[in-house]
C-alpha positions, 0 to 999 in steps of 0.5 A: 111860649106864646104860639102866634099866627106864624109860629112853627108849631100851628104848622105842626099842628096842621100837620097832623090835622092834614094827615089825619083828614086826607086819609080818612076821606079816602073810601080805601081807609075803610078796608086799611090796617097797620101792620108792624113789626115786634121786637121780642127778645131781640127778634124782629117779628111780623104782624099783619093787621087782621080782616084788612083789604089794604096792609100798610106797613111803616116799618122799615127793616132796615132803614134808608130803602126804597123798598121793603119785603113783608113776609106771609106765611103759606097754609099748611096743606099736608094731610096730617098721620092716623091712628098709631103712626109715627108723627116724628119725621113727618112735620110740613115745612112752614113755608113764606111768600113775600110781597116787596113793597116800594116807596117814592116820594109825592108832593103837592104845593100851594102858593097864595096871593103872591105878593107882599101886601098881598100876605100882608092882607092874608098872613101865614097861619091864615093861608095855612087854614085856607089852603089846608082843605084844598090840600086834604081834599087833593090828598084825598083823591091822591090817595084813592085813586093811587089804590085803585090803579094799583089794583089795575097796574100792579103799583101806584103812580108814582112808583109806575112813573119813569125815572125820567119824571123822578119815578121808581120806573117799576114796569105796570102789570095787568092783573093776573085774575082779569075775567070778563063776563060773557053772559049766560052766568059763564065769566071767562079768563082774559089771556092766560088764566092765572098768569100776568096779561099783555097788551094783546090780552086786553086788546083782544079779550075786552071787546064789546062782542066778547063783554055782557051786561051784568045780571043775577047770573053773574053775581051767581058765578062770582062768588063761585069764581071767588070760591074755588078758581081764584080762592079769595080769602073773603072779608068778615062783618062784625058778626064773622060772616064772610063776605067779597066786594065787589065795587062796581061802576054806576052803570054796572050797578043800575043793571043789578038793580033792575035785575029781576032775580036780584030785585026778588032777592033784596025784596025778601031778604034784606040783610042788617048785619052786614050794615055795620062794616065800615066798607058800605057806610056811606055808599049806595050798596046791596048784597046778593049771595054773599057779595056786597056790591058797592056803587063806585065812580070813581075807583072803577075804570073802563077801557073802549072797545077797540082801545089800542092804550087801555093802561090809560083809560084803566090808570087814569091817574093823571091830570091830562087825562080827566083823572077823579071823573067817572068812567065814560058810560056810552055803548061800547065801553066795558067797566072793569069792577074790582073784587076785594078780598083780604090782604089785596093790597099793600102800602108802604109808608116810609115817611107820613104826610107833612106840611112844609112852608116856603117864604121868599123874595124877601117874604113877597112870595109864601108857598105852603107844601105838602109831602109823603113818601109812600107806594101801593104795590098789588099783592102778587106773588112770583117765583125768584127767577121771575122777579127780578123781570117782573119788578124791573126798575129804573125804566126811564119811561113808564111801560107795560110788562111785554111778557106773561108771568105765572103770579099767584093772586088770591085777594083780588081780580078785575071781572069786566062787564058791559054798559 
């Protein structure tokens, strides 16, 4: 069978190419792994990907839903018995926690040179070839921004958009682990620690009077925060050594590199073992005190002192607000660096990226489209009582949670520093 330029087979080939290039063009793909379900003796068993930040789930049980539940085992915490004490009857109940992942469709189309003669000059296969790099770049940006926004707002923009905009209408939720650097090796919680934040927590807590510039003391205390207060599980490098990732705005990265203590450590002890980890390949970075500081000009967002709408600054997931630009870098802006540990984000992927085509007006209009059904959700865990309120959906317009809810998050944090 001959596959000419307009043959559907070529579109299928481009499907696979587009899907691979678009996903692996994102920064977070280097931190992702695919978790799945396995059928053993007619029982579905969940198996998560090891040592990753983003858990990508492809199998929905059952099919035909807009959400799924990802189970995670809680660690055992009770002591064992000593000596000849009876073990029978002392077993600790195996606890589970669940993370709900919702999905929604997102689509993007390209119209190339509308008109019959235009299409004659540029046949369908050529149009597809020309449009493909643009769609690859667009989807890579969308995926990268969706993950970054989910760390700040709790879920990806295709889920937090209101039903009036064909979203799921899930309310945005500020990170329960939101902190700022108060200077002198002190990191202070915004609002009530271990609870989601409300708007006034952010607007009154993140100000130029409170937040200070990052230095060596900041990195020292950040390690303590991860290990003792938040218990964020670290990532392992290729040799099994644990470390955390701190995505820093270029201004924060510059301030840390100029700190004399940091510079002295970098000059005297340069580690090469972690250079093999995917998280830092191709990125400007340095290691200090078990933390990989990675420069992130797009992923890290900023808010201005006294801003009344910080969610717009932090989300920045709309073309109207200049998404995919570096966060503002003027005095009075605070940068929300992202701390990454294991299993910090879940991605539900019901339908992978696909190419579609549309020919209309007797072939005068040729339109190429792409679509994906997916969703990102930050790994926050709530009580069964609070869950319906936290994950209320079908809101007509995009909105924020107006109450603070107790949440357990042991995989990520947002820590603000000043320019």
